[in-house]
Every structure is written in C-alpha cells, then in structure tokens.
C-alpha positions, 0 to 999 in steps of 0.5 A: 875665835872672835868674829867682827863684822859679818853679813846676816841673810834671812827672809821672814818665811824663807829657808834657814838664815846664814851668816857670812864673815871673814876672819884673820888669824895669825895661824892657818886654821885649816886643820881645826874646823869641825862640824861642831864649830858654831856661833850664836845669834838671836838665840839660835846656833849657826854651824859651819856649812862647809870647810872654810877656805883660807888665803894669805897675801902680802898686805897682812901677815895673818891668814884670812878665812872665809866662813859660811854658817847656817842656822840650826833651824835647817833641821826643819828642812830635813825632818818629816811632818808627821800625823801625831797628836800628843800632850794633854788634853788629846784633841777629842780622840783625833785619829792619828796615824804617825804617818807622813801621808795624811789628811785632816780637817781643822782651823789654824789653832788645830794646825798649830797643835799638830805642828807642835805634836810633830815636833815632839814626836820627832824629838826636835821639841822637848816638854816637861811633865806639865807639857811646858816646852823646855827646849827646841823649836815650838810654834805659837799662835799670835793674839792677832790671828782671828781666822778660825775657818775650818779647812781640809789639809793634805800632806804627802811626805812633806818636811816640817818647813813645808808644813809650816808654809801651809799656815800661809798657803791655807789660812793666809797667816804668815809666820816668823822666827824669834829665836826658836819660837815660831810665831804664826801671826802678823805681829812682825809686820808692824813697822815702827818707822814713820816715813814721810815725803819731802826734802826733810822726810825719809822719802824724796820720790 
C-alpha cells in the first residue's frame, strides 16, 4: 500500500513520534490489518497504533482508511533502565546490581556508557565481538559536549526514556534522535536558516 501525503509529529525530547495518513483503496482493508503492518521513515519503523477506521462516501468509489502509526522507539517507554555495565573495558570495577533501583556517581560520559549497557542488557541493542553496535538503538555523545562534572544520579524503576531525560535534567545536555542513534549533545540545535527583519526579509514583525 502506498502512502501519499502524511503528517509527521515529533518533538526533540518528547515521546515516540507518530505518522498519520489517510489512504484510499478499491477494496475495504478492515480484515487485513495486523500489528505487523508498518512503514519506514528516517531509519525507523512505524507500526499501526490501532486498527484503522474505514469509511466510504458518494464522491469516491474507493474506501478511505485513516492510519495512525507510532515509531518503534516506543519500546524505550516500556523497558526498564537497569544498573548494568557490559562491554570492554569494564569501568574500573564499577559495582553493578542489574537492578532498576540504584544510585551512581559520575559524569555524562559515564552516564552514556550506562545507558548503552542497559540497552545491551535488555536486548534492545546488539553488538558484535569487538563491541561495535550492529543493530538497535544506541547512545552517542556529541563532540560539542564539554561538561565533565561528576554528579550523583538515582533511579527507582525508571523506564529508559525517563533515564534518557536525565541527561538534560542532571547535566543540562539535551538529546535528539537520528534514526536509531540517540545523540546527547547540542548539534541539532543549529539553525542554518538566516532570518532577517524588513519587508524583504523573513520576519515582518
């Protein structure tokens, strides 16, 4: 099924983005929708959030179906953040509980490592023998992050998306998605468009 025009809703540090669209088809598709139906955009799959509604009117012989699809990153809203340290080298014998209730003290570099370790522990991220990420979501620290302050952080049954929000709450560093790569940094704040005042400019008031 080909989707023509659609609406994409997303926030930089919000929940999973959605796609809404309406398609017209010669036959009614009410009996063919499953939770395996998806579309792909910017390196992420978007699955049906609910069974689409169908309608028909006198102006078109085809059936209209209204779709709402949600990004697969919604899994980050439903997976706990674990106290796990994996990979090589292990961070100087850091104590690990593999629990969802824990405290640790560190900088944002340590925090990014912890987030990736939790993604591996829960199976959302897959790495090869050399530790290179081969599939799934992973977190990277942008080069423009210079804050290396050590701070205490506590978690109590937090889901991963809440833990990700702590990169901003604790260290003041926002995050953004590029496909399945989660960037912690400011790079995506850059606006390339030059705005000018005046009759011939972009802003009139």
